[in-house]
C-alpha positions as CSV (number, residue, x, y, z in Angstrom):
1,M,1.7,-8.9,-9.3
2,R,0.6,-7.9,-12.5
3,D,3.6,-6.0,-13.3
4,N,5.5,-9.5,-12.7
5,V,3.2,-11.3,-15.0
6,E,3.4,-8.4,-17.9
7,R,7.3,-9.0,-17.8
8,W,7.1,-12.5,-17.4
9,L,5.2,-12.7,-20.8
10,T,7.0,-10.5,-22.4
11,H,10.2,-12.2,-21.1
12,E,9.0,-15.0,-23.1
13,G,7.8,-13.8,-26.1
14,H,3.6,-14.0,-25.5
15,S,1.3,-11.3,-27.2
16,F,-0.7,-10.5,-24.5
17,E,-3.6,-7.7,-24.0
18,E,-5.2,-6.2,-21.4
19,V,-8.9,-7.1,-20.1
20,K,-11.5,-4.8,-18.3
21,N,-13.1,-6.8,-15.5
22,T,-14.2,-5.5,-12.4
23,E,-14.6,-7.9,-10.2
24,N,-10.7,-8.3,-10.7
25,S,-7.6,-6.0,-10.0
26,F,-6.2,-7.2,-13.5
27,Q,-6.7,-9.2,-15.7
28,I,-4.7,-10.2,-19.3
29,L,-5.3,-12.3,-22.0
30,V,-2.9,-13.9,-23.7
31,K,-3.7,-14.5,-27.2
32,H,-1.8,-17.9,-28.0
33,A,-0.5,-19.8,-24.6
34,G,1.0,-23.1,-23.6
35,Q,1.7,-25.8,-26.0
36,Y,-2.0,-25.8,-27.8
37,G,-1.6,-22.5,-28.4
38,I,-5.1,-21.3,-26.5
39,P,-6.1,-18.3,-25.3
40,A,-5.7,-17.8,-21.4
41,E,-6.4,-15.4,-18.7
42,I,-4.7,-14.7,-15.9
43,F,-6.3,-12.8,-13.4
44,E,-6.2,-11.6,-9.4
45,P,-9.6,-11.6,-8.1
46,K,-10.1,-8.6,-5.8
47,A,-12.3,-10.5,-3.5
48,Q,-8.7,-12.6,-3.0
49,L,-6.0,-10.6,-3.8
50,G,-2.3,-12.1,-3.5
51,I,-3.9,-15.0,-5.8
52,L,-2.9,-15.5,-8.8
53,V,-5.7,-17.4,-12.0
54,I,-5.3,-18.6,-14.8
55,G,-7.7,-19.8,-17.0
56,S,-9.5,-20.8,-20.4
57,K,-12.3,-21.3,-21.4
58,V,-13.9,-24.1,-23.9
59,I,-16.5,-22.6,-26.4
60,M,-19.2,-25.7,-27.0
61,K,-19.7,-25.5,-30.8
62,N,-23.0,-24.2,-31.9
63,K,-24.7,-27.6,-31.8
64,Q,-23.8,-28.0,-28.5
65,I,-25.2,-24.4,-27.6
66,A,-28.4,-25.6,-29.1
67,R,-29.4,-28.8,-27.6
68,Y,-27.5,-27.5,-24.3
69,L,-30.1,-24.8,-24.3
70,G,-33.4,-27.3,-25.2
71,F,-32.1,-29.1,-21.9
72,N,-34.7,-28.5,-19.4
73,E,-33.5,-27.9,-15.6
74,E,-33.5,-31.6,-14.8
75,E,-31.0,-31.9,-18.0
76,K,-29.0,-29.2,-17.8
77,G,-27.8,-30.6,-14.2
78,I,-26.9,-33.9,-15.7
79,F,-24.7,-32.1,-18.3
80,K,-23.2,-29.5,-15.7
81,K,-22.5,-33.1,-12.9
82,K,-21.0,-34.9,-16.2
83,V,-19.1,-31.5,-16.8
84,S,-17.8,-31.8,-13.5
85,D,-16.7,-35.1,-12.5
86,F,-14.9,-34.9,-15.8
87,C,-13.3,-31.6,-14.9
88,N,-12.4,-33.4,-10.9
89,S,-10.8,-36.1,-13.0
90,I,-8.4,-33.8,-14.6
91,H,-8.2,-31.7,-11.4
92,A,-9.7,-28.4,-13.4
93,I,-11.4,-25.8,-10.9
94,N,-14.1,-25.5,-14.0
95,K,-17.3,-23.0,-14.4
96,I,-20.2,-23.4,-17.6
97,I,-21.2,-19.4,-17.9
98,T,-22.7,-17.9,-20.6
99,E,-20.5,-15.3,-22.6
100,D,-21.2,-12.8,-25.6
101,G,-24.2,-15.5,-26.6
102,K,-22.0,-18.6,-26.4
103,Q,-22.0,-21.2,-23.8
104,K,-18.5,-22.1,-22.3
105,I,-17.0,-24.2,-20.3
106,G,-14.1,-22.4,-17.9
107,L,-11.4,-24.1,-16.7
108,Y,-8.8,-22.6,-13.9
109,V,-6.3,-23.1,-11.7
110,V,-5.6,-21.2,-8.9
111,L,-2.0,-20.1,-7.3
112,D,-2.4,-19.5,-3.8
113,D,0.9,-19.5,-2.5
114,K,2.3,-16.0,-2.9
115,E,5.7,-16.8,-1.6
116,N,6.3,-19.4,-4.6
117,I,4.8,-17.7,-7.7
118,N,6.7,-16.9,-9.8
119,Q,7.8,-17.3,-13.4
120,Q,8.2,-20.8,-13.8
121,T,4.8,-21.8,-11.7
122,V,3.0,-19.5,-14.0
123,F,4.2,-20.4,-17.1
124,D,3.6,-24.3,-15.4
125,A,0.4,-23.2,-14.9
126,I,-0.3,-21.9,-18.3
127,D,1.4,-25.0,-19.9
128,R,-1.5,-26.9,-17.5
129,V,-4.6,-25.1,-18.5
130,S,-3.6,-25.3,-21.9
131,E,-3.4,-29.4,-21.8
132,M,-7.4,-29.7,-19.4
133,H,-8.5,-27.2,-22.3
134,E,-7.6,-29.7,-24.8
135,K,-8.6,-32.1,-23.0
136,A,-12.0,-30.3,-22.2
137,A,-12.6,-29.8,-25.9
138,R,-12.4,-33.5,-26.8
139,F,-14.1,-35.0,-23.9
140,L,-17.1,-32.5,-25.4
141,M,-17.1,-33.8,-28.8
142,K,-16.9,-37.4,-27.6
143,T,-19.9,-36.5,-25.2
144,F,-22.0,-34.5,-26.1
C-alpha cells in the first residue's frame, strides 16, 4: 500500500516525507495537502493492516493551551465533549492529543475497503481532511 500512496503523491506533485512511528507499518507526512494546503498524515496502522488512515492535526494557540491546561478534570471533560460533538457533526474521527508540548486535535478519515482504495479515494479523503481541519480551526477560534 505504501508504494501506491507514494506513487500517487509523486504523480500529483506533492512533496512528502517519511515519519517514523512504531505503531504504523508506514507513515507519510504530506506538507501541503488539500484545498487549504494543510499538513496531512497518511498511515497504515500495524494493528489494522490494509486500512489507510488520513489525518491532520489542528494545533491549539498558546492562549488556548494555557486555558486548557488550567482546566480541572470536569472542565476538560466538557471541552472534550464539545470537540467530539463538533467533530461528529462534520463526520470526523477525532482525538485530543499532546505532542511536542502542544495540545492538538487530530482529525481522521479511515479508508477500510481494500478493493476501493485507489488514487481518487485517497485524494478525496485528503480534500475532506483539509476541509475538516479548516472547520475545526474556525470552531476552536469561535468557541474557545
